[in-house]
C-alpha positions in Angstrom: 1.3 -5.1 13.4 5.0 -5.9 12.9 4.2 -9.3 12.2 1.5 -9.0 9.6 -1.5 -10.8 11.8 -3.5 -7.8 12.3 -3.8 -7.4 8.2 -6.8 -9.6 7.6 -8.3 -8.5 11.0 -7.9 -5.0 9.8 -9.4 -5.6 5.8 -12.3 -7.9 7.8 -13.6 -4.9 9.9 -13.3 -2.2 6.9 -16.3 -0.6 7.0 -19.1 -1.0 4.2 -21.4 1.7 4.4 -19.3 5.0 5.4 -16.2 6.8 4.8 -14.0 5.8 8.7 -11.3 8.1 8.4 -10.2 6.1 11.9 -10.0 3.3 9.5 -8.4 4.6 6.8 -5.7 5.7 9.2 -5.1 2.4 10.8 -4.6 0.7 7.1 -2.4 3.7 6.0 -0.6 2.8 9.3 -0.8 -0.7 8.3 0.9 -0.2 4.8 3.8 1.8 6.1 4.8 -0.4 8.2 5.1 -2.8 5.5 6.8 -0.6 3.8 9.1 -0.1 6.6 9.2 -4.4 6.3 10.1 -3.9 2.7 13.0 -1.3 3.3 14.7 -3.7 6.1 14.2 -6.7 3.3 15.8 -4.5 0.5 19.0 -3.0 3.4 19.3 -6.4 4.0 20.3 -7.9 0.1 22.4 -10.2 -0.5 23.5 -11.6 2.1 21.4 -11.4 5.5 18.0 -11.5 4.1 15.5 -12.7 6.7 13.4 -15.2 4.7 10.3 -15.2 7.1 10.3 -11.4 6.5 9.8 -11.9 3.0 7.6 -14.8 3.3 4.9 -12.7 5.7 5.5 -9.7 3.5 4.8 -11.7 0.1 1.7 -13.1 1.9 0.4 -9.7 3.0 1.5 -7.5 0.2 -1.7 -8.0 -2.1 -4.1 -8.5 0.4 -3.6 -5.1 2.1 -2.7 -3.0 -1.1 -5.7 -4.5 -2.9 -8.0 -3.8 0.0 -7.3 -0.3 1.1 -7.6 0.5 -2.6 -11.1 -1.1 -3.1 -12.1 1.0 0.2 -11.0 4.5 -1.2 -12.6 3.5 -4.5 -15.9 2.1 -3.5 -16.0 4.7 -0.4 -13.5 7.3 -0.1 -13.6 8.3 -3.6 -17.0 8.6 -4.3 -17.7 11.0 -1.4 -14.8 13.3 -2.8 -16.6 13.2 -5.7 -19.3 14.4 -4.7 -18.1 17.0 -2.7 -15.8 18.4 -5.7 -18.5 19.7 -7.6 -16.7 21.1 -10.4 -13.2 21.3 -8.6 -10.9 20.4 -11.5 -7.9 20.1 -9.3 -10.0 17.5 -7.0 -11.2 15.5 -10.1 -7.9 14.9 -11.3 -6.4 14.1 -8.6 -9.1 11.3 -8.0 -8.2 10.2 -11.3 -4.5 10.3 -10.7 -4.9 8.3 -7.7 -7.1 5.6 -9.3 -4.0 5.1 -11.8 -1.8 4.8 -9.5 -3.9 2.2 -7.9 -3.7 -0.1 -10.9 -0.2 0.7 -11.1 0.7 0.1 -7.8 -1.2 -3.5 -7.8 0.6 -5.0 -11.1 3.8 -3.9 -9.3 2.6 -5.6 -6.0 1.9 -8.8 -7.9 5.7 -8.9 -9.4 7.0 -7.8 -6.4 5.2 -10.7 -4.1 6.6 -13.4 -6.5 10.3 -11.8 -5.8 9.3 -12.0 -2.3 8.4 -15.4 -2.3 11.4 -16.5 -4.3 13.6 -14.6 -1.7 11.7 -16.1 1.3 12.0 -19.8 -0.1 15.8 -19.2 -0.6 15.7 -19.1 -4.3 19.8 -18.2 -5.1 18.7 -17.1 -8.9 17.0 -13.9 -7.3 19.3 -10.9 -8.5 19.6 -9.0 -5.4 20.2 -6.1 -7.1 17.2 -6.2 -9.4 15.1 -7.2 -6.1 16.4 -4.2 -4.2 15.8 -2.1 -6.9 12.1 -3.5 -7.3 11.5 -3.2 -3.1 13.1 0.1 -3.2 10.8 1.5 -6.0 7.4 0.3 -4.4 7.4 1.4 -0.9 8.9 4.8 -2.4 5.9 4.8 -4.4 3.5 3.8 -1.6 4.7 6.3 0.7 4.2 9.0 -1.4 0.8 7.9 -2.5 0.1 8.1 0.9 1.4 11.2 1.9 -0.4 12.8 -1.1 -3.9 11.5 0.2 -3.0 12.7 3.6 -1.9 16.2 2.8 -4.2 16.8 -0.2 -7.0 14.5 -0.7 -8.2 14.6 3.0 -6.8 17.5 4.8 -8.0 19.7 1.6 -11.2 18.8 1.3 -12.1 18.8 5.4 -11.9 15.1 5.7 -9.9 14.8 8.7 -10.5 12.8 12.4 
């Protein structure tokens, strides 16, 4: 999915009636691919920006992040909450992830604007600030995914 064309297909194939760990793994992989692209963009600043990569990332970022979050909040988290049966650590972890979703979605909106400006060749974009934003976002997403995979899924027995 390096050109992000598969993201729309991934999101349209999102299961609506059951937890699919296979789909969630594919979604995490798509997010990690996007994080790698964002890291490439950050590394290219200020002089070697691939404008097309910026535009693809800008178009992909919000739909991918929001689509995965909706699936987790509407399908995965309710199942985990039913399984929690008083497990305070699991309940607190789910609450933490939901809060992170809100933060990530707000950050994705700001980053989409910056990526669009970079992709359109806007010379007024502060490269240092853009790099800082990109790194903050992709590192946060990578940590979030690692936590979900290590604690939330393996720790609850929901592994494929």
